[in-house]
C-alpha positions as CSV (number, residue, x, y, z in Angstrom):
1,M,187.3,204.3,-3.0
2,K,186.9,204.1,0.8
3,Y,187.1,200.3,1.0
4,P,189.4,198.0,-1.0
5,C,187.9,195.5,-3.5
6,D,189.3,192.5,-1.6
7,T,187.4,193.4,1.5
8,V,184.2,194.0,-0.4
9,K,184.5,190.8,-2.4
10,D,184.5,188.9,0.9
11,L,181.2,190.5,1.7
12,L,179.6,190.0,-1.7
13,P,178.3,186.5,-1.1
14,L,176.7,187.6,2.2
15,Y,175.2,190.6,0.5
16,H,173.9,188.4,-2.3
17,D,172.3,186.0,0.2
18,D,170.9,188.9,2.2
19,V,172.5,187.7,5.4
20,C,175.0,190.5,6.1
21,S,174.5,193.3,8.7
22,A,173.1,196.7,7.8
23,S,176.5,198.4,8.2
24,S,178.1,195.8,5.8
25,R,175.2,196.3,3.3
26,R,175.9,200.1,3.3
27,I,179.6,199.5,2.8
28,V,178.9,197.1,-0.2
29,E,176.4,199.4,-1.8
30,E,178.6,202.4,-1.4
31,H,181.5,200.5,-3.0
32,L,179.4,199.1,-5.8
33,S,178.4,202.7,-6.8
34,E,182.1,203.4,-7.4
35,C,183.6,200.1,-8.6
36,P,182.6,198.7,-12.0
37,A,184.5,195.4,-11.4
38,C,182.8,194.6,-8.2
39,K,179.4,195.6,-9.7
40,K,180.0,193.1,-12.5
41,T,180.8,190.4,-9.9
42,I,177.6,191.0,-8.0
43,E,175.7,190.9,-11.3
44,K,177.2,187.5,-12.0
45,L,176.1,186.3,-8.6
46,N,172.6,187.6,-9.2
47,N,172.6,185.6,-12.4
48,E,171.0,182.3,-11.4
49,T,172.5,180.4,-14.4
50,Y,176.0,181.4,-13.4
51,T,175.3,180.4,-9.8
52,E,173.9,177.1,-10.8
53,Q,176.9,176.5,-13.1
54,L,179.3,177.2,-10.2
55,R,177.3,174.8,-8.0
56,E,177.4,172.1,-10.7
57,E,181.1,172.5,-11.2
58,K,181.7,172.3,-7.4
59,D,179.5,169.1,-7.2
60,A,181.3,167.6,-10.1
61,V,184.8,168.2,-8.6
62,I,183.7,166.8,-5.2
63,G,182.0,163.8,-6.9
64,H,185.2,163.1,-8.9
65,Y,187.4,163.0,-5.9
66,A,184.9,161.0,-3.9
67,K,184.7,158.4,-6.7
68,K,188.5,158.3,-6.8
69,A,188.7,157.7,-3.1
70,R,186.1,155.0,-3.2
71,R,188.0,153.3,-6.1
72,K,191.2,153.3,-4.0
73,S,189.4,152.0,-1.0
74,L,187.8,149.2,-3.0
75,L,191.1,148.3,-4.6
76,A,192.8,148.2,-1.2
77,G,190.0,145.9,0.1
78,I,190.3,143.6,-2.9
79,C,194.1,143.4,-2.6
80,A,193.7,142.6,1.2
81,A,191.2,139.9,0.4
82,L,193.4,138.4,-2.2
83,G,196.3,138.4,0.1
84,L,194.4,136.6,2.8
85,T,193.3,133.9,0.4
86,V,196.9,132.5,0.2
87,P,196.9,130.8,3.7
88,I,193.3,129.6,3.1
89,L,194.3,127.9,-0.2
90,V,197.5,126.5,1.4
91,T,195.5,125.0,4.3
92,L,192.9,123.6,1.9
93,I,195.6,121.8,-0.2
94,V,197.4,120.5,2.9
95,D,194.1,119.2,4.4
96,L,193.1,117.4,1.2
97,A,196.6,116.0,0.7
98,T,197.0,114.6,4.3
99,S,193.8,113.8,6.0
100,R,191.1,114.2,3.3
101,K,189.2,116.4,5.9
102,L,188.6,120.1,6.0
103,D,188.9,120.6,9.7
104,W,191.8,123.1,9.8
105,F,190.7,124.6,6.5
106,F,187.4,125.9,8.1
107,I,189.2,126.9,11.3
108,V,191.8,129.0,9.4
109,L,189.1,130.3,7.0
110,T,186.8,131.6,9.8
111,G,189.8,132.9,11.8
112,I,191.1,135.0,8.9
113,M,187.5,136.2,8.2
114,T,187.3,137.4,11.8
115,I,190.5,139.4,11.5
116,A,189.8,140.7,7.9
117,S,186.1,141.4,8.0
118,P,186.4,144.8,9.9
119,V,189.2,146.0,7.6
120,V,187.5,144.9,4.4
121,V,184.1,146.3,5.4
122,S,185.5,149.6,6.5
123,L,187.3,150.0,3.2
124,T,184.3,149.1,1.0
125,L,181.4,150.8,2.7
126,K,180.5,154.5,2.7
127,K,178.0,154.6,5.6
128,N,177.7,152.9,9.0
129,R,181.2,151.5,8.7
130,A,181.7,151.0,12.4
131,L,178.4,149.3,13.1
132,V,178.6,146.9,10.1
133,S,182.3,146.2,10.9
134,M,181.4,145.2,14.4
135,A,178.5,143.1,13.2
136,A,180.7,141.3,10.6
137,A,183.5,140.7,13.1
138,T,181.0,139.3,15.7
139,A,179.4,136.9,13.1
140,C,182.8,135.7,11.9
141,L,183.9,135.2,15.5
142,Y,181.0,132.9,16.2
143,A,181.6,131.1,12.9
144,L,185.1,130.5,14.2
145,I,183.8,129.1,17.5
146,A,181.4,126.9,15.6
147,A,184.2,125.6,13.3
148,I,186.4,124.8,16.3
149,G,183.4,123.2,18.0
150,Q,183.0,120.7,15.2
151,Y,186.5,119.3,15.9
152,A,186.8,119.9,19.7
153,S,185.2,118.2,22.7
154,A,182.4,120.0,24.5
155,A,184.6,120.3,27.6
156,Y,186.7,123.0,25.7
157,W,184.1,124.3,23.3
158,V,181.3,125.2,25.6
159,P,183.4,127.3,28.0
160,A,185.1,129.0,25.0
161,L,181.6,129.9,23.6
162,I,180.5,131.3,27.0
163,I,183.7,133.3,27.5
164,T,183.5,134.6,24.0
165,S,179.8,135.6,24.4
166,V,180.6,137.5,27.6
167,T,183.5,139.4,26.0
168,V,181.5,140.2,22.9
169,L,178.6,141.5,25.0
170,F,180.9,143.9,26.8
171,A,182.6,144.9,23.6
172,W,179.2,145.8,22.1
173,L,178.2,147.7,25.2
174,I,181.5,149.7,25.0
175,F,180.9,150.3,21.3
176,I,177.3,151.5,21.8
177,T,178.4,153.7,24.7
178,I,181.1,155.4,22.7
179,R,179.1,155.6,19.4
180,Y,175.6,156.3,20.4
181,M,175.3,157.6,24.0
182,K,174.5,161.4,23.9
183,V,176.5,162.3,26.9
184,K,179.7,164.2,27.6
185,G,183.0,162.6,26.6
186,M,184.1,162.2,30.2
187,V,181.0,160.2,31.0
188,K,181.6,158.0,28.0
189,A,185.1,157.4,29.2
190,Y,184.0,156.4,32.7
191,V,181.3,154.0,31.4
192,S,183.7,152.5,28.8
193,A,186.4,152.0,31.4
194,A,183.9,150.4,33.8
195,L,182.7,148.0,31.1
196,A,186.3,147.1,30.1
197,L,187.3,146.4,33.7
198,A,184.2,144.2,34.2
199,I,185.3,141.8,31.4
200,P,188.2,140.1,33.4
201,V,186.0,140.0,36.5
202,A,183.2,138.2,34.7
203,I,185.5,135.7,32.9
204,T,187.4,134.9,36.1
205,M,184.2,134.4,38.0
206,Y,183.0,131.9,35.4
207,V,186.3,130.0,35.1
208,N,186.8,130.0,38.9
209,Y,183.3,128.7,39.6
210,F,183.2,125.9,37.0
211,T,186.7,124.7,37.7
212,A,187.3,125.0,41.5
213,R,183.7,125.7,42.6
214,A,185.2,128.6,44.6
215,L,185.5,132.3,44.0
216,T,188.9,132.9,45.5
217,W,190.6,134.2,42.4
218,S,187.4,136.1,41.4
219,L,187.6,138.1,44.6
220,I,191.3,138.7,44.1
221,V,190.7,139.9,40.5
222,L,187.7,142.0,41.6
223,A,189.9,143.7,44.3
224,G,192.6,144.4,41.7
225,V,190.1,145.7,39.2
226,L,188.5,148.0,41.8
227,L,191.9,149.3,42.7
228,L,192.7,149.9,39.0
229,G,189.3,151.5,38.5
230,C,190.0,154.0,41.4
231,V,193.4,154.8,39.8
232,L,191.8,155.4,36.4
233,A,189.0,157.5,38.0
234,A,191.6,159.6,39.7
235,L,193.6,160.1,36.4
236,F,190.4,161.0,34.6
237,A,189.5,163.5,37.3
238,A,193.0,165.0,37.2
239,A,192.9,165.2,33.4
240,R,189.5,167.0,33.6
241,V,190.8,169.5,36.1
242,I,193.9,170.2,33.9
243,I,191.8,170.6,30.8
244,N,189.3,173.0,32.6
245,N,192.2,175.1,34.0
246,H,193.8,175.2,30.6
247,K,190.5,176.4,29.1
248,K,190.1,179.1,31.7
249,G,193.6,180.2,31.2
250,G,193.0,180.5,27.4
251,R,189.9,182.6,27.9
252,A,191.7,184.8,30.3
């Protein structure tokens, strides 16, 4: 035989699906006329029952390991949730035993929910993990601010709510940029970096204005952020040049 069976067996699925080239088809047909073993293999492939059986076995194996992975993820999420209930129960008992109020209980509860919700959600969901995790963390964070607001004066609670809202807004913008913007990776990096650098500027402007009624520190922070932005832009540009040169060298 002119061609070895191993080579022809690699071509048999393509031959069976009629997607191989004309030269490959001639090689396979020439070999099949001389090799009974490979001829039997192609007959099995042509047998729809056999092909369907292989497909079902493949789906069963994939489904088995997928269920096993989901069970492990669910178990990890349950264990994490149970572990986080310990400080909640301790705070509840202490609150009831000392002040008969549940002020610190709700603060600790919402604080732990804020930390744990992204982890638990990502371990238990199969689709849209990042989006649902962000939404859960945002909701829990505002629940924490609301719990603190019940037991803090407006002088502290209102600024905290505004600063949190600004930070959350920029966090969501960065998330949407990275996750859903259909642009090149370097553009995503530039936009995300710009949004991240805008957070301290916005917060400083708010705090500076409502405390000193002046923007001195805001201008200082803005200048520092612009300088840092220029440095990051230069680093991004240098990294892009290095990557492009490396690609060109690899093709050469």
